[in-house]
LOPA-532697 format. One record per residue (C-alpha): residue in three letters; y, z, x negated. Coordinates in steps of 0.25 Angstrom, whole numbers, plus 5000, padded with zeros to 4 digits. Example, Ala and Ser with C-alpha at 12.3 -4.5 7.8 and 13.67 -1.06 7.14 Angstrom:
ALA498250314951SER499650294945
//
This chain:
MET474447935215GLU473948085217PHE474148105202VAL475548065202ILE475848155214LEU475248275207ALA476048245194VAL477348245202VAL476948375209ILE476648445196ALA477948395190LEU478748455202VAL478048585200ALA478348595185VAL479848555188GLY479948665198ALA479348775189ILE480248735178SER481448745187GLY481048885192LEU480948935178VAL482348885175VAL482948955187SER482149085185SER482749085171ARG484149065176LYS484049175186LYS483549275176LYS484749245167GLN485749265179LEU485149405183PRO486049525183PRO485949625172THR484949745174ALA485549855182PRO485949985175PRO485050105176SER485250205187THR485750315177PRO486950255168THR487050285154ILE488550325151THR488950325136ALA489950425131PRO491350365127PRO491450325112ALA492050435103GLU493450435098PRO493750335087GLN493650395073VAL494250375060GLY493650345047GLU492250385044ASP492150465057ALA492350335064ALA491150265058GLU490250385060THR490650385075ALA490450245077GLU489050255073GLU488650365083PRO487950315095ARG488550325109ARG488050445117THR487850465132ILE488450575140GLU487050635142GLU486950635126VAL488350695124GLY488350795135LEU489550855142PRO490350975137GLU489951105144ALA491151185150PRO491351315143ALA490851435150THR492151515149PRO493551455145VAL494051475131VAL495351555130ILE496151525117GLU497051635114ASP498351615106PRO498251665092VAL498951805089VAL500051785078GLU500251915071ALA501551955065PRO501751945050ALA501552085043LEU502752145038ASP502952185024VAL502952335021PRO504052355010GLU503852454999PRO504552585001THR505952594994ALA505752734988GLY505552724973ARG505552564974LEU506452554961VAL505452654954ARG504352564958LEU505052444952ARG505452514940ALA504552434930ARG505152304935LEU506552354933ALA506252414919ARG505652274914SER506952214917GLN507952324912ASN507252364900SER508152294890LEU509352374895GLY508652514894LYS507852494882GLY508952424875LEU509852544877LEU508752644873THR508452564860LEU509952564856LEU510152704859SER508952744851ARG509552694838GLU509752794827HIS511152764825LEU512052724837ASP513152644831GLU514252564837ASP513352434836THR512252504844TRP513252554855GLU513752414856GLU512352364858ILE512152474869GLU513452414876ASP512952274875THR511552314881LEU512252384893LEU513252264895THR512152164895ALA511452244905ASP512652224914VAL512952374914GLY514452334914VAL515552364904ALA516052494909PRO514752554912THR514252514898GLN515352574891GLU515252704899LEU513752714896VAL513952684881ASP514952794880ARG514052894887LEU512852854878ARG513652874865GLU514153014869ARG512753064873VAL512052994861LYS513053064852VAL512753204858LEU511253184859GLY511153154844THR509653124842ARG509153024853THR507653024857PRO507152904866ASP507053004877GLU508453054875LEU509052914875ARG508252874887THR508752994895LEU510152974890LEU510252824894ARG509552854907GLU510652964911GLU511752874907LEU511252754915LEU511052834927ASN512452884925LEU512952744926LEU512152704937GLY512552824946THR511552914952ASP512452964963PHE512652824970ASP512052824985ARG511152704983GLU510452714997VAL510652585005ARG511352645018THR510752585031GLU510952705040GLY511852635050GLY512352705063GLU511752755075THR511752625082VAL511952525071PRO510952495060GLY511352505045VAL511952375040VAL511852325026MET512552205021VAL511952135009VAL512952045001GLY512951964988VAL513051834982ASN511951724982GLY510851734973THR510851894972GLY509651904981LYS510451954993THR509551905004THR508351944997THR508952084995THR509252095009GLY507852065013LYS507252165003LEU508252275008ALA507652255021ARG506352285015VAL506852415009LEU507452455022VAL506152425030ALA505352505019ASP506252625022GLY505952615037LYS507152545042SER507252425052VAL508052305047VAL508852185053LEU509252075043GLY510551995045ALA510451855038ALA511951835037ASP511851745024THR511951615032PHE512451535021ARG511251535012ALA510051445016ALA508851525021ALA509551665018ALA509251705033ASP507751655032GLN507551735019LEU508151855025GLN507351845037THR506051825029TRP506351965022GLY506552025036GLU505251975042ARG504452035031VAL504852175035GLY505152155050ALA506652145049ARG507352055058THR508351955053VAL509651915061ARG510151775056GLY510951665061PRO511151515058GLU511351465044GLY512851465041GLY513151555052ASP514151665052PRO513551785043ALA514451885050SER513851855063ILE512451865058ALA512751995052PHE513352045064ASP512152005073ALA511252065063VAL511852205064LYS511952185080GLU510452155080GLY510152275071ILE510852365081ALA510052305093GLU508752325086GLY509052465081ALA508752425066ASP509052515055VAL509752415046VAL510352285046LEU510452205033ILE511352085032ASP511251985022THR512551915019ALA512751775013GLY512751764997ARG514251764995LEU514851704983HIS515851804977THR516751684973LYS516951634987THR517951724995GLY517651665008LEU516251705008MET516651845004ASP517551855015GLU516451815025LEU515551925019GLY516752025023LYS516651965037VAL515151995038LYS515452135034ARG516552155044VAL515752095056VAL514552175053GLU515352305053LYS515752275067HIS514352345070GLY514652455061PRO514852485046LEU513952425035ASP513052525029GLU512852445016ILE513452325009LEU512452284998LEU512852194987VAL511752114980LEU511952084966ASP511052004956ALA510752104944THR510751984935THR512151934937GLY512852044929GLN514352044929ASN514351924940GLY513652024949LEU514852124947VAL515852014951GLN515051994964ALA515052134967ARG516552154965VAL516852034975PHE515852084986ALA516352224984GLU517752174988VAL517252105001VAL516252215006ASP516052355003ILE514852354994THR513952484996GLY512852444987ILE512252344977VAL510852274976LEU510552224963THR509452114963LYS508752054952LEU508752174944ASP507352144938GLY507252044927THR508652074921ALA509052174911LYS510452184918GLY510252314925GLY511552364921ILE512152294933VAL511752414941ILE512752494934ALA513852394933VAL513852354948GLN513852494952ARG515052524943GLU515752404948LEU515652424963GLY515452574964VAL514252554973PRO512852584970VAL511652484967LYS510752524979LEU509652414977VAL509052334966GLY508152214967LEU507052214956GLY506252084959GLU505851984969GLY504852064977ALA505152104992ASP505152254988ASP505952244975LEU507252294980ALA507452434977PRO508452554979PHE509152574966GLU508752704959PRO509652734947GLU508552824940ALA507452724942PHE508352604937VAL508752684924ASP507352724921ALA506852574922LEU508052534914ILE507752624902GLY506252644904ASP505452764902
//
């Protein structure tokens, strides 16, 4: 009996022990998580998302704490960022005009040699028969000297060669030089007048058809005047050709000349008037007015050119009206010259594109046609290739040394 009671007691103890173990295990599983440490660890925010290969490299980098990264230090003194200084573009310094044609003589000689050398070769023949004189006439006509000046020159050469008798090369060159100078006229006043009045600047109007280089000539003339120490205002009255005003303004900016302009298609006479008004206000020495490239076959456009002249003259008389002609156009250029001369009083001629052509005789022909002098010649595309016309230098280049 005692044995049975002892067995029951042992069994009860064993069951109690097992139940305690189970309860203890369940309590351990329900315990709250371990409390955080007293000093929290704060991680830095993730980097900005990257693209391509940089993204892969960034993703592999470990996240760092603030202690590891550190905070940026404030600068000791504030940084002052100054605005950049923009320097004004340097102005071009034009070449002095004195003797410019002499400096360009070699270029002129290359383009005119066929005329001068051709004449000297023909005159050097031992027997100057009628066929030779006809060849001399053809040479002069081909060079655009014109019919009347050619006949005059041939007649004088015939007479002087007969008197001279024996003809050495030097004598022929001297003879031809004298006769060409006689045709060109050495007594013309070839100075571009820009004096103006006491309160009004000198005013020069530049006219001509499209394609003669009129706007470019106006810009180059501004350089000539600046090189001679004058202040210039430009009037962009060619409002019908696209970008003409921009082209003229670019020329002016190179030498410090201001350009007065208006809207494209605006009234040319109004712009010309404003340009002279601005020149008076600024105390400028000269105002150059570039007019539209009038077609000589359109009477309406020619009438408008006359209007520009009349409006400008409300400020005072014009000092110069320069007609720009392309030296390569020959007799067509003479037709243009006649029509312009009927509308405005041409006071001087500018011959452009005289380089690259053997038609230098147009200088003689146009002077004879209009009775006004060639005052300027263009001998190239360079900015300083516009030169005052000097008959002696021109003839020397024509016939060579």
